[in-house]
C-alpha positions in Angstrom: 181.9 94.3 13.6 181.6 90.9 12.0 184.0 92.0 9.2 186.6 92.9 11.9 186.2 89.5 13.5 186.6 87.7 10.2 189.8 89.7 9.5 191.3 88.8 12.8 190.4 85.1 12.4 192.0 85.0 9.0 195.1 86.5 10.4 195.3 83.6 12.9 194.3 85.7 15.9 191.1 85.0 17.9 188.5 87.7 17.5 188.6 90.3 20.2 185.3 90.1 22.1 184.0 93.0 24.0 182.9 92.3 27.5 179.2 92.2 28.0 177.6 95.4 29.3 177.1 95.3 33.1 173.8 94.4 34.5 171.5 97.4 35.3 171.3 98.3 38.9 168.5 96.8 40.9 168.3 98.3 44.4 164.6 97.6 44.8 164.8 94.0 43.6 167.8 93.6 45.9 165.7 94.7 48.9 163.0 92.1 47.9 165.6 89.3 47.7 167.1 90.2 51.1 163.6 90.3 52.7 162.3 87.0 51.1 161.9 85.2 54.4 160.1 88.1 56.0 157.9 88.5 53.0 156.9 84.9 53.1 156.1 85.1 56.8 154.0 88.3 56.5 152.4 87.1 53.3 151.4 83.8 55.0 149.9 85.7 57.9 147.9 88.0 55.6 146.6 85.1 53.6 145.5 83.3 56.7 143.9 86.4 58.2 141.9 87.2 55.1 140.9 83.6 54.5 139.6 83.4 58.1 137.3 86.4 57.4 139.5 89.2 58.7 139.8 92.5 57.0 142.4 95.2 57.4 141.2 98.7 57.9 142.8 102.1 58.2 141.8 105.3 59.7 140.7 108.0 57.3 138.3 110.7 56.4 135.8 110.8 53.6 133.0 113.0 52.3 129.6 111.5 52.0 128.4 112.1 48.4 124.8 112.5 49.4 125.0 114.7 52.5 128.3 116.4 51.8 129.3 115.7 55.4 132.8 114.9 56.4 133.1 111.5 58.1 136.0 110.3 60.2 136.5 106.6 60.9 137.9 103.3 59.7 137.8 102.2 56.0 138.5 98.8 54.6 142.1 98.7 53.3 141.8 97.3 49.8 145.6 97.4 49.0 147.0 94.1 47.8 149.1 91.9 49.9 152.1 92.7 47.8 151.5 96.4 48.2 151.2 96.1 52.0 154.4 94.1 52.4 156.3 96.3 50.0 155.4 99.4 51.9 156.4 97.7 55.2 159.8 96.7 53.9 160.3 100.0 52.1 160.2 98.8 48.5 158.9 100.9 45.6 156.9 98.4 43.5 156.9 100.7 40.5 160.7 101.0 40.6 161.0 97.3 41.1 158.9 96.6 38.0 161.1 99.0 36.0 164.2 97.2 37.2 162.6 93.9 36.0 162.0 95.4 32.6 165.6 96.7 32.5 166.9 93.2 33.3 164.7 91.7 30.6 165.9 94.2 28.1 169.5 93.4 29.1 169.0 89.7 28.5 167.3 90.4 25.2 170.2 92.5 24.0 172.7 89.8 25.0 170.7 87.1 23.3 170.4 89.2 20.1 174.2 89.9 20.2 175.0 86.2 20.5 172.6 85.4 17.7 174.2 88.0 15.5 177.7 86.8 16.3 176.8 83.2 15.3 175.4 84.3 11.9 
């Protein structure tokens, strides 16, 4: 490609530049951006609640390892604040992380292309 640009420049024409590839789609990250205010509010509440000694629990069943009996009751919910809020607003955190990685790769490729074009 560099050879082609050199030929065009020597002919007095500016080198044709291909347009950069489009950004990868980011539907999960878009949801996070749209819900930022709500996320801050819910996150602030959850921080306050846990700092004041509160614990979230959820109903569930479990088997006692010693007695092999089935129990039914409330269990402490150990999910992270991020996981709770993401579930509430309908964001798949695994997909959001993959989108972040795709964006980083996109930026790396553009950076590498610019560096190669300058050399």
